[in-house]
GUFIRO-495121 format. One record per residue (C-alpha): x, y, z. Coordinates in steps of 0.1 Angstrom, whole numbers. Example, Ala and Ser with C-alpha at 12.3 -4.5 7.8 and 13.67 -1.06 7.14 Angstrom:
2
<east->123, north->-45, up->78>
<east->137, north->-11, up->71>
END
This chain:
154
<east->106, north->-1270, up->-678>
<east->74, north->-1260, up->-696>
<east->62, north->-1242, up->-665>
<east->92, north->-1218, up->-669>
<east->79, north->-1205, up->-702>
<east->60, north->-1172, up->-705>
<east->29, north->-1165, up->-726>
<east->52, north->-1159, up->-756>
<east->72, north->-1191, up->-750>
<east->101, north->-1171, up->-737>
<east->122, north->-1186, up->-708>
<east->115, north->-1168, up->-675>
<east->147, north->-1162, up->-656>
<east->152, north->-1148, up->-621>
<east->176, north->-1120, up->-610>
<east->205, north->-1145, up->-612>
<east->195, north->-1158, up->-647>
<east->184, north->-1191, up->-633>
<east->154, north->-1208, up->-649>
<east->125, north->-1212, up->-625>
<east->127, north->-1243, up->-603>
<east->160, north->-1253, up->-620>
<east->189, north->-1240, up->-599>
<east->215, north->-1257, up->-623>
<east->199, north->-1242, up->-655>
<east->207, north->-1206, up->-666>
<east->192, north->-1187, up->-695>
<east->206, north->-1157, up->-713>
<east->200, north->-1138, up->-746>
<east->170, north->-1135, up->-768>
<east->154, north->-1167, up->-755>
<east->149, north->-1154, up->-720>
<east->131, north->-1126, up->-701>
<east->148, north->-1112, up->-670>
<east->132, north->-1091, up->-643>
<east->153, north->-1061, up->-655>
<east->132, north->-1061, up->-687>
<east->161, north->-1048, up->-708>
<east->156, north->-1045, up->-745>
<east->173, north->-1071, up->-767>
<east->205, north->-1057, up->-781>
<east->241, north->-1068, up->-782>
<east->252, north->-1044, up->-754>
<east->229, north->-1061, up->-729>
<east->235, north->-1095, up->-742>
<east->272, north->-1091, up->-735>
<east->265, north->-1078, up->-699>
<east->241, north->-1108, up->-694>
<east->267, north->-1132, up->-706>
<east->293, north->-1118, up->-682>
<east->268, north->-1121, up->-653>
<east->258, north->-1157, up->-662>
<east->294, north->-1168, up->-666>
<east->302, north->-1154, up->-631>
<east->271, north->-1171, up->-617>
<east->278, north->-1204, up->-632>
<east->314, north->-1204, up->-617>
<east->300, north->-1192, up->-584>
<east->273, north->-1218, up->-584>
<east->298, north->-1246, up->-592>
<east->319, north->-1234, up->-562>
<east->290, north->-1232, up->-538>
<east->293, north->-1194, up->-535>
<east->263, north->-1170, up->-534>
<east->251, north->-1159, up->-568>
<east->254, north->-1123, up->-580>
<east->222, north->-1103, up->-586>
<east->219, north->-1087, up->-620>
<east->222, north->-1058, up->-630>
<east->237, north->-1046, up->-597>
<east->267, north->-1070, up->-598>
<east->278, north->-1058, up->-633>
<east->268, north->-1021, up->-634>
<east->267, north->-1012, up->-598>
<east->231, north->-1000, up->-600>
<east->196, north->-1014, up->-601>
<east->192, north->-1003, up->-637>
<east->218, north->-1005, up->-665>
<east->222, north->-975, up->-687>
<east->202, north->-973, up->-719>
<east->230, north->-972, up->-746>
<east->226, north->-973, up->-784>
<east->242, north->-961, up->-816>
<east->224, north->-965, up->-848>
<east->238, north->-959, up->-883>
<east->216, north->-938, up->-906>
<east->237, north->-939, up->-936>
<east->275, north->-937, up->-940>
<east->278, north->-902, up->-924>
<east->248, north->-900, up->-901>
<east->236, north->-917, up->-870>
<east->219, north->-915, up->-837>
<east->236, north->-921, up->-803>
<east->216, north->-924, up->-771>
<east->228, north->-926, up->-736>
<east->199, north->-926, up->-711>
<east->181, north->-893, up->-717>
<east->209, north->-878, up->-738>
<east->206, north->-881, up->-776>
<east->231, north->-870, up->-802>
<east->223, north->-871, up->-839>
<east->245, north->-866, up->-870>
<east->280, north->-873, up->-882>
<east->295, north->-874, up->-847>
<east->273, north->-904, up->-839>
<east->284, north->-921, up->-871>
<east->320, north->-916, up->-862>
<east->315, north->-928, up->-826>
<east->297, north->-960, up->-840>
<east->327, north->-966, up->-863>
<east->352, north->-962, up->-833>
<east->330, north->-985, up->-811>
<east->329, north->-1012, up->-838>
<east->366, north->-1010, up->-846>
<east->376, north->-1012, up->-809>
<east->351, north->-1040, up->-802>
<east->366, north->-1061, up->-829>
<east->401, north->-1053, up->-815>
<east->389, north->-1063, up->-780>
<east->375, north->-1096, up->-794>
<east->408, north->-1103, up->-811>
<east->426, north->-1098, up->-778>
<east->444, north->-1066, up->-789>
<east->455, north->-1043, up->-761>
<east->439, north->-1012, up->-776>
<east->405, north->-1028, up->-777>
<east->408, north->-1043, up->-743>
<east->418, north->-1010, up->-728>
<east->392, north->-989, up->-746>
<east->363, north->-1012, up->-736>
<east->375, north->-1016, up->-700>
<east->377, north->-979, up->-695>
<east->346, north->-973, up->-716>
<east->325, north->-997, up->-697>
<east->336, north->-983, up->-663>
<east->330, north->-947, up->-675>
<east->296, north->-957, up->-689>
<east->285, north->-972, up->-656>
<east->299, north->-943, up->-636>
<east->282, north->-917, up->-658>
<east->249, north->-935, up->-656>
<east->251, north->-937, up->-618>
<east->261, north->-900, up->-613>
<east->256, north->-875, up->-641>
<east->233, north->-889, up->-668>
<east->210, north->-911, up->-649>
<east->185, north->-935, up->-666>
<east->148, north->-929, up->-663>
<east->131, north->-950, up->-637>
<east->113, north->-980, up->-651>
<east->78, north->-988, up->-641>
<east->80, north->-1023, up->-628>
<east->43, north->-1030, up->-630>
<east->38, north->-1024, up->-668>
END
C-alpha cells in the first residue's frame, strides 16, 4: 500500500474513502486525505465516520458506494463549522462566512458539548438536538449561509 501514501505519508483516499487500488480498505480521520480537503476537526471526523460506516455496509452487500460529502450533507461542500473557547466567558463561533464572537459563542459551545455527551450516552435530548441541529446546519449551508467555493487546484 506504499503507493497510496502522499508526500507527507498520509493515506490518499478517494471520494468513497477507499484507499487507492484497495477496494476493501477504507481510511478515515487524521491518517487520510480526502478529495474534499476538509480541515481536521471532530465535526468532520464524525461526518467521515458516518460515511465510511455506510460505505463499508454497502460494499459488503454489493451496493453502490455513497460519494462524500454529497451523501451526508447533500452538497458538494460541507459547511465550515467551528466553536472555539477563548476563556470561560468568551469564544468564537464560525459558520461558513458568518462569525460570532463573545459570550454567546461560549454559551453555544457549552450547549453543544453538553448535548453531544448526552447524544453519545444515548439520551433522547442529545439525540434529538443533534439530529435537528445537523439537518438544520446542512439546510442553512445549502440555502442561506453558503460556504465559500474551494479552489480545487491549490
